[in-house]
C-alpha positions as CSV (number, residue, x, y, z in Angstrom):
1,M,0.0,0.0,0.0
2,N,1.4,3.4,-1.0
3,C,1.0,6.4,1.2
4,F,-1.6,8.0,-1.0
5,E,-3.9,5.0,-1.3
6,A,-7.4,5.6,0.1
7,K,-6.2,9.1,1.1
8,V,-7.6,12.5,0.0
9,A,-5.4,14.6,-2.2
10,V,-6.3,18.2,-3.3
11,I,-4.7,19.5,-6.5
12,T,-4.9,23.0,-7.9
13,G,-4.0,23.6,-11.5
14,A,-5.4,20.1,-12.1
15,A,-6.6,20.7,-15.7
16,A,-3.2,20.8,-17.3
17,G,0.5,20.3,-17.0
18,I,2.0,18.8,-13.8
19,G,-1.3,19.2,-12.0
20,R,-3.1,17.0,-14.5
21,A,-0.3,14.4,-14.4
22,L,-0.4,14.4,-10.6
23,A,-4.2,13.8,-10.7
24,V,-3.9,10.9,-13.1
25,E,-1.0,9.3,-11.2
26,L,-2.7,9.7,-7.8
27,A,-5.8,8.1,-9.3
28,R,-3.7,5.1,-10.3
29,R,-2.4,5.0,-6.8
30,G,-5.9,4.8,-5.3
31,A,-6.3,8.3,-3.9
32,R,-9.5,10.2,-3.6
33,L,-9.2,13.4,-5.4
34,S,-10.4,17.0,-5.1
35,L,-9.4,18.8,-8.4
36,L,-9.4,22.6,-8.7
37,D,-9.0,24.6,-11.8
38,R,-10.7,27.6,-13.5
39,N,-10.8,25.8,-16.9
40,H,-14.1,24.0,-16.7
41,G,-13.8,22.0,-19.9
42,E,-10.4,20.6,-19.3
43,L,-11.1,20.0,-15.7
44,E,-14.1,17.8,-16.6
45,K,-11.8,15.8,-18.9
46,V,-9.2,15.0,-16.3
47,A,-11.9,14.2,-13.7
48,A,-13.4,11.7,-16.2
49,D,-9.9,10.2,-16.8
50,C,-9.4,9.8,-13.1
51,E,-12.8,8.2,-12.6
52,T,-12.1,5.8,-15.4
53,L,-9.0,4.7,-13.3
54,G,-11.4,4.0,-10.4
55,A,-10.8,7.2,-8.4
56,R,-13.5,9.0,-6.4
57,V,-13.3,12.6,-7.7
58,R,-14.8,15.9,-6.8
59,A,-14.1,18.7,-9.4
60,H,-14.3,22.3,-8.4
61,V,-14.3,25.1,-11.0
62,V,-12.4,27.6,-8.9
63,D,-10.1,30.6,-9.4
64,V,-7.4,30.2,-6.7
65,T,-7.3,34.0,-6.3
66,D,-10.9,33.9,-5.0
67,W,-10.5,33.3,-1.2
68,E,-14.2,32.6,-0.6
69,A,-14.3,30.1,-3.5
70,V,-11.2,28.3,-2.3
71,Q,-12.6,28.1,1.3
72,E,-15.8,26.7,0.0
73,A,-14.0,24.0,-2.0
74,A,-12.0,23.0,1.1
75,V,-15.2,22.7,3.2
76,R,-16.9,20.6,0.5
77,T,-13.9,18.4,0.0
78,N,-13.7,17.7,3.7
79,S,-17.4,16.9,3.8
80,D,-17.7,14.9,0.6
81,L,-14.4,12.9,0.8
82,G,-13.9,12.6,4.5
83,G,-10.9,14.9,5.2
84,V,-7.8,16.1,3.4
85,D,-4.5,14.3,3.6
86,S,-2.4,16.0,1.0
87,V,-2.4,19.4,-0.9
88,F,-0.6,19.9,-4.2
89,A,-0.7,23.7,-4.9
90,A,0.3,23.5,-8.6
91,A,-1.7,26.3,-10.2
92,G,0.6,28.9,-11.8
93,I,1.2,31.3,-14.7
94,I,4.2,33.0,-16.2
95,H,5.0,36.5,-17.5
96,R,7.9,37.7,-19.6
97,G,9.0,41.3,-20.2
98,S,11.0,44.1,-18.8
99,L,9.6,46.0,-15.9
100,L,9.5,49.2,-18.0
101,D,7.4,47.6,-20.7
102,S,5.2,45.4,-18.5
103,D,1.6,46.1,-17.6
104,V,1.1,46.4,-13.9
105,A,-2.1,44.4,-14.1
106,D,-0.1,41.5,-15.6
107,L,2.5,41.6,-12.8
108,E,-0.3,41.7,-10.2
109,E,-2.0,38.7,-11.8
110,V,1.2,36.6,-11.7
111,M,1.6,37.4,-8.0
112,A,-2.1,36.8,-7.4
113,V,-2.1,33.3,-8.9
114,N,1.4,32.1,-8.1
115,W,1.7,33.3,-4.5
116,R,-1.6,34.5,-3.2
117,G,-3.6,31.7,-4.8
118,L,-1.1,29.2,-3.4
119,M,-1.3,30.7,0.1
120,Y,-5.1,30.7,-0.1
121,T,-5.1,27.0,-1.1
122,V,-2.8,26.0,1.8
123,K,-4.5,28.1,4.4
124,A,-8.0,26.9,3.5
125,H,-7.1,23.2,3.6
126,L,-4.5,23.2,6.4
127,P,-7.1,23.0,9.2
128,Y,-8.1,19.6,7.7
129,V,-4.6,18.4,6.9
130,V,-3.4,18.9,10.5
131,N,-6.0,16.3,11.5
132,A,-4.6,13.7,9.1
133,A,-2.4,11.0,10.3
134,E,0.4,11.9,7.9
135,G,-0.5,15.2,6.3
136,R,1.5,16.6,3.4
137,I,1.6,20.1,1.9
138,V,3.3,20.4,-1.5
139,T,4.0,23.8,-3.0
140,F,5.4,24.7,-6.4
141,S,8.1,27.3,-6.8
142,S,10.5,27.1,-9.8
143,A,14.1,27.0,-10.8
144,F,13.4,30.8,-11.1
145,G,12.7,30.7,-7.3
146,L,16.4,29.8,-6.8
147,V,17.9,32.3,-9.2
148,A,16.5,35.4,-10.8
149,M,16.5,36.2,-14.6
150,P,16.1,39.5,-16.4
151,K,12.6,40.0,-17.9
152,Y,11.0,37.7,-15.3
153,T,10.6,40.2,-12.4
154,G,7.0,39.2,-11.8
155,Y,7.5,35.5,-12.1
156,N,10.7,35.5,-10.1
157,S,9.1,37.5,-7.4
158,S,6.2,35.1,-7.1
159,K,8.4,32.0,-7.0
160,F,10.8,33.5,-4.5
161,A,7.8,34.3,-2.4
162,V,6.6,30.7,-2.6
163,R,10.0,29.4,-1.5
164,G,10.0,31.7,1.6
165,F,6.4,30.8,2.4
166,S,7.1,27.1,2.2
167,E,10.2,27.2,4.3
168,S,8.6,29.4,7.0
169,L,5.5,27.1,7.1
170,R,7.7,24.0,7.4
171,Q,9.5,25.4,10.4
172,E,6.2,26.6,11.9
173,L,4.6,23.2,11.7
174,A,7.8,21.5,13.0
175,D,7.8,23.9,16.0
176,A,4.2,23.0,16.7
177,R,5.1,19.3,16.6
178,S,2.6,18.8,13.8
179,G,2.8,15.7,11.7
180,V,2.3,17.7,8.5
181,S,5.3,18.0,6.2
182,V,5.9,20.8,3.7
183,T,7.7,20.0,0.4
184,C,8.6,22.8,-2.0
185,V,9.0,21.7,-5.6
186,F,11.4,23.5,-8.0
187,P,10.7,22.5,-11.6
188,G,13.0,23.3,-14.4
189,G,11.7,23.2,-18.0
190,V,8.7,20.9,-18.1
191,R,6.7,20.2,-21.3
192,T,3.5,22.1,-20.4
193,S,1.5,24.9,-21.9
194,I,2.6,27.5,-19.2
195,V,4.6,29.6,-21.7
196,R,2.2,29.2,-24.5
197,N,-0.6,30.5,-22.2
198,G,1.7,33.1,-20.5
199,L,1.5,36.8,-20.3
200,F,3.9,39.0,-22.4
201,A,4.9,42.6,-22.2
202,A,4.6,44.8,-25.2
203,G,7.5,44.3,-27.7
204,E,8.2,40.7,-26.7
205,N,8.4,38.2,-29.6
206,R,5.8,35.8,-28.2
207,D,6.0,33.2,-30.9
208,A,9.8,33.0,-30.7
209,V,9.8,32.7,-26.9
210,I,7.3,29.9,-27.1
211,R,9.2,28.1,-29.8
212,G,12.5,28.5,-27.9
213,F,11.0,27.2,-24.7
214,E,9.3,24.2,-26.2
215,K,12.3,23.2,-28.4
216,H,15.3,23.9,-26.1
217,V,14.1,24.3,-22.5
218,A,11.1,22.1,-21.8
219,R,12.8,18.7,-21.6
220,T,11.0,17.0,-18.8
221,D,7.7,15.2,-19.4
222,P,4.8,16.1,-17.1
223,D,4.4,12.4,-16.1
224,E,8.0,12.2,-15.2
225,A,7.7,15.4,-13.2
226,A,4.7,14.0,-11.3
227,A,6.6,10.9,-10.4
228,V,9.5,12.9,-9.0
229,V,7.1,15.2,-7.1
230,L,5.2,12.2,-5.5
231,K,8.5,10.5,-4.6
232,G,9.7,13.6,-2.8
233,A,6.4,14.2,-1.1
234,E,6.2,10.6,0.0
235,R,9.7,10.9,1.6
236,R,8.6,14.3,3.1
237,R,11.6,16.1,1.7
238,A,11.9,19.9,2.2
239,R,12.9,20.5,-1.4
240,V,12.4,18.6,-4.7
241,F,14.1,19.5,-7.9
242,V,12.5,18.4,-11.1
243,G,14.8,18.0,-14.1
244,A,18.5,18.1,-14.6
245,D,18.3,21.9,-15.3
246,A,16.7,22.6,-11.9
247,R,19.3,20.5,-10.2
248,L,22.0,22.4,-12.0
249,V,20.5,25.7,-11.0
250,A,20.3,24.6,-7.4
251,V,24.0,23.8,-7.5
252,L,24.9,27.1,-9.1
253,A,22.8,29.0,-6.5
254,R,24.5,27.1,-3.6
255,L,28.1,27.4,-4.8
256,A,28.0,31.0,-6.3
257,G,25.7,32.5,-3.6
258,G,24.9,36.1,-4.5
259,H,27.6,36.1,-7.2
260,Y,25.4,34.0,-9.5
261,Q,23.9,37.3,-10.6
262,D,27.2,38.1,-12.3
263,L,26.8,35.0,-14.4
264,M,23.1,35.4,-15.4
265,P,23.5,38.1,-18.0
266,V,25.7,35.7,-20.0
267,V,23.2,32.9,-19.5
268,E,20.4,35.3,-20.6
269,R,22.2,36.2,-23.8
270,V,22.6,32.5,-24.6
271,L,19.0,31.8,-23.9
272,G,18.0,35.0,-25.7
273,R,19.3,33.6,-28.9
274,R,17.0,30.6,-28.5
275,W,14.0,32.2,-26.9
276,G,14.0,35.3,-29.1
């Protein structure tokens, strides 16, 4: 019996990417699922796929930036599925563009989804997770939550915030002698639609950035990413790095410290040739 069998797992961003892959894999492992996403059509499809695998599923069309809606979904999940054992806060969006050229509304949306939506998700479900025998909170930062890159001020800010939130919460729960673990995931380039569906500042070559990401950067399959995430969550690790690129960035950040910033303009110029 795996640690997710017959347990309740909540997944945000469940309609696509890593969130979808997590939902399907957890269904295979016998979990009961609460799936949250704002994309109604795709959410219905993944819920049906999970039910075909034998999982008991509750699908909630929810925007994670809506506190009341997230709270309501948490209450319904606890009532309908009999508790909450694990939370995978995987919903996220990306933005590219210089600060001078970026729309403030786009930057605010990135922070709202990636940090505030994650915080809402964790806070709404945590009262139920602390009652679980072996509760797990899994948050999603990024390799860009370890090092910063030019033209990703909004995205970097949100992912650094997730990292700080996760590490603080892990210490808080440990101090309280809680049985809940907190695992922060740092994905590198994963073959998802995040860039294709991303936000771009004026003047950015959207098509070139998408082509460059999908051809040169997104090397990890979502199913592979989900397996890595679940292995790390099962072992209650503090950090999980998804992909060789994320592991390389983690080493760079650890060895170079603040001096990594001296190297990033060179990296950006190299990537710029590929990303447009």
